[in-house]
N, C-alpha and C positions, 0 to 999 in steps of 0.2 A: 850661091846665096847672094841675091842682089841687096841693095841698100834699103829696100822697103820690106824685105822679108824679116819676120820676127822669129827669134829663136824660141824653141819650145821650152816651157818651164819644166823643171824636174818634178818627178813624182815623189812628193814628200813622204808618202806612205811607205816607200821602199828605202828610205834613208836612215842611217844610224843616228843615235841620240847626239853624238858629237857633232854631226853635220847639221842636224836640226837646230842645235843650240846656236849655231852661227848663221844659218840661212833661213830658217822657217819664219814666216810672218813678215818678211821684208817687203816694203812697198817703196817704189821710186816715183817721184813726180815726173810727169811727162816732159816738162820744160827743161829740168836740170839733170835728170838721170843720175842723181847722187849715189855714190857707192855705199857710204855709211848712212844709217837711218837718220832721217831729218827730225829735228826737234820742233814740233809745232806749238810754239808758245803764243797761243791765241785763245781768247775766251769764246769767240764765236766765228762762224763761217758765213760767207756771203752767197747769194743766189743771183742768177741772171734775170730772174723775173719773179713776179708775185706768184705765178702759177707753180714755178719750181720750188719756191719757199713753202707753199701750201703742201705740195707733195712730199717735201722733205720732212716737215713736221708730222705728217700723217704716217710716214714710214721711218720713224726716228732711228730704228735699229739697223737701217740699211745704208745710212750715210752719215754725214757730219754736220751738226747743227750748232751745238753748244758744248763746250768742253766739260761741263758738269757731268755729262754722260756719253759723249762721243768725241773722240780726238784721235787723229791718225797715229800719233806716236804711242798712245795708250793701246790702240787697237793692235799695233804691231807686237807689243809686249804680250797682250792677251792671246793673240794667235800663236805666237812662239811657245808660250807656256802650255797652251792646250795641246799643241803638237808633241811637246816633250812628255806630257802626262798621258797622252793617248786619249784625250777627251775631245768632245765635239765643239765645245765652246768654253770661254773663260770671261769672267768679269773681274777687273782689277778694282781695288779699293784703297783708301788712304792709309790703312794700316792692317796688320794681321787681326787685331781685335775688331776692327771695322768689318773685316771679312766674316768673322764669326757672328757679329751682330746682324749683318746683312742677311746671312744664311737664316738666322733665327727669325728675323722679322719678315722675311719673304716666305718662309715655310710654315711657321707656327701661328697659332691663334689661342685666345683664352680657352682654358680647359684642356689643352694638349699636354702630353707628358713626354719628357726627355729622359733617356738613359745615357749617362755620361760616365766615363772612367773617372775615378777619384784621382788618378795620376795625370792630371793636366795642369797647365800653367795656372797660377793662382788667379789671375785676372779672368780666366775662362770660368772658373767656379763663381767668382763674383758676378759675372755677367748672367749666367744661367740662374743662380739662386737669388741674387739681388735684383738685377734689372728686369729680367724676364719674369721673375717671381711676382713682381708688382703688377704684371699684366695677366696674371692667372695661369701662367705656365709652371708646372711642377717638374722637378728634376730628382731622379734617383741616381746616386753615385755607387758604382760597383768596382770590384777588383778587376783591373785591366786584363790580367792574364788568366782569370778564372772564367772560362767560356760559359759554364753553367750559370754563373751569377747573372749574366746578361739575359739568359732565358728566364730565370726566376723573376727578374725585375720587370718583365713585359706586362703591360696593362692594356686593357681594351683601347685606351686613348693614347697609346705610345705612338709618337709620330717621328721621332728622331733618335738615332744612335749616334753618339759622338765620342771620338777618342783621338789620342795622339799615340803614335808608335814609331820609334821608341819614345818612351815617356820622359818627361822633364821632372826631376833630374836623375832618376834612378835607372834610366834606359831599359825599362820593362818593355817586353814585346807582346803585342796583341796578335792573336791568330785571325788575320783579316778574313780569310776564306771561311772559317768556322763561324765567326760573328756575322758575316754577311748572310749566311743561310738563315740565321735566327732573325735578322732584320727583315729579310724578304718574306719570311713566313708571317711576321708581325705586320707586314705592309708598311714598314717604317723606312724613312730615308736614312741611309748610312753614310755618315761623313767622317773622313779620316784626315787629320792634320798631318801633312807630310813634310813639315818644316825641317825636322832633323835629318831626314834622309834625302829629300828632294827626288825628282824623277831619275837622277843619276844613279841612285842606289835602290829605289823602291817604286813600284807602280801600283798604288792602291786600287785604281779603277780596274786593272787587269785581274786583280785578286778578288773583286766582287764589290768594292765600294761604289756608291752612287755619286759621291762628291768628294773632291779633294780640296782642302783648305791650305793656304800658305800665308805665313808671315814672310813676305818677300824681303823684308828688312834683313833677314838672316842670310842664308846661303845663296839665295837667288842673286842678291847683290854681291855678297861675299867680301865686301871691304868696309862695312860699317858706315856707309855714306848717307843713305836715305831710308825713309820709312814707307812701307806699302804692304798691301795684301792682295790675295786673289782667291777666287772660287772657280773650280774647274769641274765640268760634268757634262751631261747631255745637253743638246741644244734646246730641247723642250723645257728642261728645268732652268738652265742658266738664262736663256733669252726669254722664256715664257714667264718665269717667276722672279728671278733675281734682277734682271735688267729693268723691269718696271719699277721695282723698289728703288734702285740706284738712281734712276731718272728723276724720281720724285724727291727722295730724301737726300741725295747728293753726298754720299761718303766717298768722295772722288779722289782718284789718284791723279797727281799732276803730271803733265807732259814731261817736265824735266825729270821727275823721279822715274817715270816709265823708260825714258831714254837711258838713264843710269842702269836700270835693271836689264835692259837689252844688252848693254855692254857686259854686265856681270854674267849673264847667261852664256856668253861666248866661251867663258873659261870654266863653267860649272863642272863639267866632267873631270877636267884636269885637277881642279881644286879638291873636289870631293874624294877623288882617288888618293891623292897625296895626304890630305888631312886625316882621312880614315886610317891610313897606314901609320901616320905619326901618332895618332891617338892610341892605336893598338900597341905600338911600341912602348909608349909611356905607361899604359895600363899594366902591361906585363912587368915593367920595372917597379911600379908602385906596389904590386902584389908581393914583392920581395922586401919591401921596406918594413922594419920592425915597428914603427909607430902607426902603421896602417892596419886597421881592423878588417876592412873589406873593400874591394874595388868593384865598381859596376861599369861594365862595357860589354856590348853584345858579341864582340869578337873574342872574349875570354871563354875558355872551356868551363870556367867556374860559374858562368852566367846561367841562371836557371832556364832560360829559353834559348840557349846557344844553338841547339839543333833547329829550332823554328827560325831564328835569325838567319841561319845559313841558307834555309830554303827560301825565305821571303825577301832577303836583302842581298845586294851584291857585295856589301862590306858593312862593317859595324858602325860606321859613322864617326864623326869627330868629337862627340860628347862623351865624357866619362865623369864619374863621380866616385868619391871614396869617403869612408868613415874613419875618422881618427880616434884613437883610443882615449884621448884626453878631453873629448867633448868640445864645447864651444871655445874654451880657452885655447886648446890645441889648434882648433881650426883658425881662430883669429891670429894666433902666433904665426902659423904657416903663411897665411895670406899676407900679413904685414911684413914678413921677412922676404917676400919675393921682390925682385928688382926689375925683372923682365916682363912677367905676366901683367896684363892690365887688370886692375881691380874694377870690374864693371859687370853688371848683370846681363849685358847684351851678349850675343853669341853669333856664330856664323862668319866671323871676321877672319882675315888672313893672319891677324895678330891674336895670339893666345890670350884668353880672358879667364879670370878666376873669380869665384863668388861664393858666398855663404848663403845657400837657398833659404834657410829658415828665417833669416833676418832681411832678405832682399826680395827675391822673386815670389816667395810664399809667405811674406810677413803679414799679409792681410787675411790669411787662412787661419782659422782657429787652431790653437795648440792640439786639440783633440783630432782635428782633421789632418794636421801635419803628421801626427803620430801614426794615424791610420794609413797614411800614404808612405810611411817609412822615412820621412824627412826629419832626421834627428839633428840635434845641436852640433854634433860632430861631423856632419856631412859637408863636404866641399865639392863644388862642381867646376870642372875645367872644360872649356871649349877650345880644343887644340887647333892652332893655326898652322902656318907654313914655315915657322922658324925651324932651325936645326934641332932635332930632338935632344941631342946631348946638351945643348944650351938650356933647354927647358928642364931637364933633369938637374942640372947644376943650379938652376934657379930655385928649385924646390927642396933640394937636399938639406940645406941649412935649416929650414923651418921644420923638417921632419925629425931632426935630432932632438933628443931629450934635453 
């Protein structure tokens, strides 16, 4: 091999997820050949001539013009996440909620109907019912785990199926394959929020989903540093419908945040494996505590969709929730007596977080809707991190005592 010979690039389609998380999407500048991904903190990009500028703007999806919709660092993150999810293309957004809004605005129009699981993040319900409802889009909420309810809810104008699996905060599991068949028959787009599992534990596209949504803020970063979102799917949908909306409306992911996400993805597989094991260990322990009425985690044999979770996911994930016998008073007592767990509604961090869903993540949801979703006043959610599990148990045991 002489000095002018270029090495062949690896066939990324044949590489494992761990390798893709480190290598996929990487681009190096010709001049510097940097090993770590470069951070392109620039608002715009220059051209060598007016003719090249005109061609660039005419083919905006092919190059770099303006960081509102094209940036090399963001593109590297998009390409890497698409490779991990097994999708053809990805568009990153400023937050997870921006990703859901972008999906809705790019795909729906006045008069369309959405079928959504009632077991979704509270802001998602506010977005579909409140914001999209103002523009003539109607939404029917169904039981996530009841496949028949999805079929019953189909209308002639149904254009989108939307769900999270596992759900927040009760870790209910949706049968992606079964619901996919219903969506395809209805000729509706099927979007799955893969925030809790990430591609390290679950591949919705391989199970029949059309689109994967991410709050990259959570496990894709993994250390609670920055906010972002992403939409992964076919090239026709992502570049044909989503990209034009992002170019015009500008729900943009910053280059800095994209670079942080790239670094986070490098350890995704390792983190998800260990945090899932920690969560299962803690869940098994909580089931034995006298003050705990019920524990929710897909890795528990007591979970109603345990068998489905085993088929659909590599592990149960790092989220668990549990109901305390003393209701809100007992929940607040437990949370307030912790010294190690962080009291915050965020999740996906290396540091364990604890929250009371009814008064935080789902506080804007009506009491009736919370009750229907099983979010009681005694429910506590823990997003398990990378601490020693014995330390976490010791942090909780005092608040569980009567």
